[in-house]
Backbone bond lengths (Angstrom), bond angles and torsions (degrees), N, CA, C in turn:
res aa  C-N    CA-C-N  psi(-1)  N-CA   C-N-CA  omega(-1)  CA-C   N-CA-C  phi
1 X - - - 1.454 - - 1.529 108.22 -
2 X 1.318 116.44 130.08 1.459 120.74 177.60 1.526 109.51 -94.74
3 X 1.317 115.00 159.08 1.457 119.77 177.41 1.520 108.81 -121.41
4 X 1.297 115.85 152.65 1.451 122.93 178.65 1.517 108.22 -113.99
5 X 1.321 117.34 130.24 1.460 121.80 178.43 1.526 108.87 -75.61
6 X 1.314 116.07 115.12 1.465 121.23 -178.23 1.534 111.64 -108.30
7 X 1.332 116.70 10.43 1.466 119.97 -175.50 1.533 112.77 -63.47
8 X 1.313 118.39 -27.73 1.462 120.77 179.75 1.521 113.56 -101.67
9 X 1.318 116.55 7.72 1.472 120.59 -176.97 1.528 110.69 -69.65
10 X 1.319 115.36 143.76 1.460 121.67 174.81 1.527 107.32 -102.89
11 X 1.319 115.19 111.23 1.461 121.22 -175.45 1.519 110.57 -92.04
12 X 1.336 115.42 148.41 1.470 120.44 177.48 1.528 109.55 -142.45
13 X 1.325 114.63 153.54 1.465 122.26 175.44 1.521 108.12 -111.02
14 X 1.295 115.22 162.83 1.455 120.41 174.78 1.529 109.84 -62.55
15 X 1.313 115.61 146.14 1.463 119.37 175.52 1.529 110.77 -65.34
16 X 1.310 117.16 -17.08 1.463 121.69 179.22 1.523 112.85 -83.94
17 X 1.326 117.73 -1.62 1.465 120.16 -179.51 1.520 112.33 -73.40
18 X 1.336 117.65 -18.41 1.467 123.25 178.20 1.520 112.59 53.52
19 X 1.336 117.17 35.27 1.453 121.16 176.41 1.514 114.86 76.38
20 X 1.308 118.43 7.35 1.461 121.22 179.32 1.522 110.44 -68.89
21 X 1.323 116.43 153.64 1.466 121.38 -179.18 1.530 112.20 -87.17
22 X 1.304 118.04 -19.05 1.465 121.78 -176.09 1.521 110.74 -93.60
23 X 1.321 115.52 72.49 1.453 120.22 -175.23 1.530 110.68 -135.97
24 X 1.285 114.21 171.30 1.456 121.83 172.06 1.518 106.99 -100.59
25 X 1.330 116.47 137.48 1.451 121.57 177.17 1.526 109.23 -112.74
26 X 1.320 115.95 148.77 1.465 122.46 -178.56 1.523 108.87 -126.51
27 X 1.332 115.55 143.89 1.467 121.39 174.23 1.518 108.47 -130.96
28 X 1.336 116.34 136.54 1.466 121.93 173.09 1.523 106.86 -85.58
29 X 1.318 117.36 126.57 1.458 121.26 -177.39 1.522 111.03 -98.03
30 X 1.321 116.24 156.82 1.464 122.03 179.58 1.524 112.25 -59.69
31 X 1.313 116.98 -25.01 1.466 121.91 -178.88 1.523 112.72 -76.50
32 X 1.341 117.25 -8.72 1.454 121.54 -174.51 1.520 111.88 94.71
33 X 1.330 116.02 -11.37 1.462 120.64 177.36 1.528 108.99 -80.51
34 X 1.323 115.07 176.42 1.462 121.46 178.12 1.516 108.65 -128.93
35 X 1.327 116.07 148.86 1.459 121.71 176.57 1.519 107.94 -116.52
36 X 1.328 115.51 142.12 1.461 122.07 179.85 1.527 107.73 -127.86
37 X 1.324 116.21 135.52 1.471 120.26 178.20 1.518 110.63 -143.79
38 X 1.315 115.31 165.98 1.463 123.50 176.22 1.524 107.72 -84.58
39 X 1.308 117.88 124.50 1.464 120.86 -177.14 1.524 112.60 -66.04
40 X 1.316 118.35 -19.71 1.462 121.26 178.02 1.523 111.65 -78.87
41 X 1.330 117.25 -15.28 1.461 121.25 -176.65 1.527 108.91 -133.74
42 X 1.305 116.37 68.86 1.472 121.48 -172.91 1.517 113.80 -66.51
43 X 1.299 118.20 -20.42 1.465 119.97 176.89 1.525 111.55 -97.47
44 X 1.317 116.56 1.16 1.461 121.31 -179.84 1.518 111.74 -80.91
45 X 1.320 115.94 -168.10 1.463 120.42 -176.74 1.531 112.64 -70.19
46 X 1.309 114.21 157.32 1.465 121.48 175.69 1.515 107.92 -128.70
47 X 1.287 115.92 146.03 1.454 122.94 176.79 1.524 107.97 -94.32
48 X 1.328 117.42 125.12 1.462 122.22 179.01 1.525 107.82 -98.70
49 X 1.329 116.72 125.55 1.461 122.18 -175.51 1.529 108.86 -119.49
50 X 1.337 117.08 123.22 1.471 120.40 177.36 1.533 110.97 -59.72
51 X 1.326 116.02 151.50 1.468 121.20 -173.99 1.529 113.36 -59.36
52 X 1.323 118.34 -38.27 1.475 119.36 -179.65 1.522 111.42 -66.83
53 X 1.322 116.97 -38.64 1.464 119.92 178.38 1.529 110.95 -72.01
54 X 1.333 116.61 -33.57 1.468 120.54 177.04 1.530 109.83 -63.31
55 X 1.321 116.73 -43.40 1.464 120.97 179.48 1.526 110.58 -62.02
56 X 1.310 117.40 -42.66 1.467 121.38 178.28 1.526 110.40 -62.76
57 X 1.332 116.85 -44.25 1.453 122.46 -179.98 1.525 112.11 -62.33
58 X 1.333 117.03 -50.19 1.460 119.89 -177.47 1.526 112.04 -68.27
59 X 1.323 117.48 -32.66 1.470 120.30 174.65 1.525 110.12 -64.73
60 X 1.327 116.48 -43.20 1.466 120.55 179.58 1.531 110.89 -62.84
61 X 1.325 117.41 -38.07 1.465 120.24 177.49 1.520 111.16 -62.36
62 X 1.324 116.16 -40.94 1.457 120.67 -178.28 1.510 114.78 -70.76
63 X 1.320 115.99 -19.34 1.464 119.40 -178.64 1.522 112.39 -111.13
64 X 1.329 117.18 11.59 1.465 123.60 179.92 1.525 112.79 58.30
65 X 1.338 117.88 31.62 1.453 121.15 177.78 1.522 112.50 -78.87
66 X 1.316 117.65 -12.03 1.465 120.25 -179.49 1.499 111.17 -97.31
């Protein structure tokens, strides 16, 4: 299992989170991939998603396919 260094990642929440702590945060990585984590557990695990799968996921969200 490989690990990705996320120490320099810039995390963001959806503008719809309204400052709540119970959100998902996303970071764009230098590799073109994306990282997703639970904002309540910032030192916990993160899910790394390849860019092609991220594009498919975000497109599906925008078209209510999920």
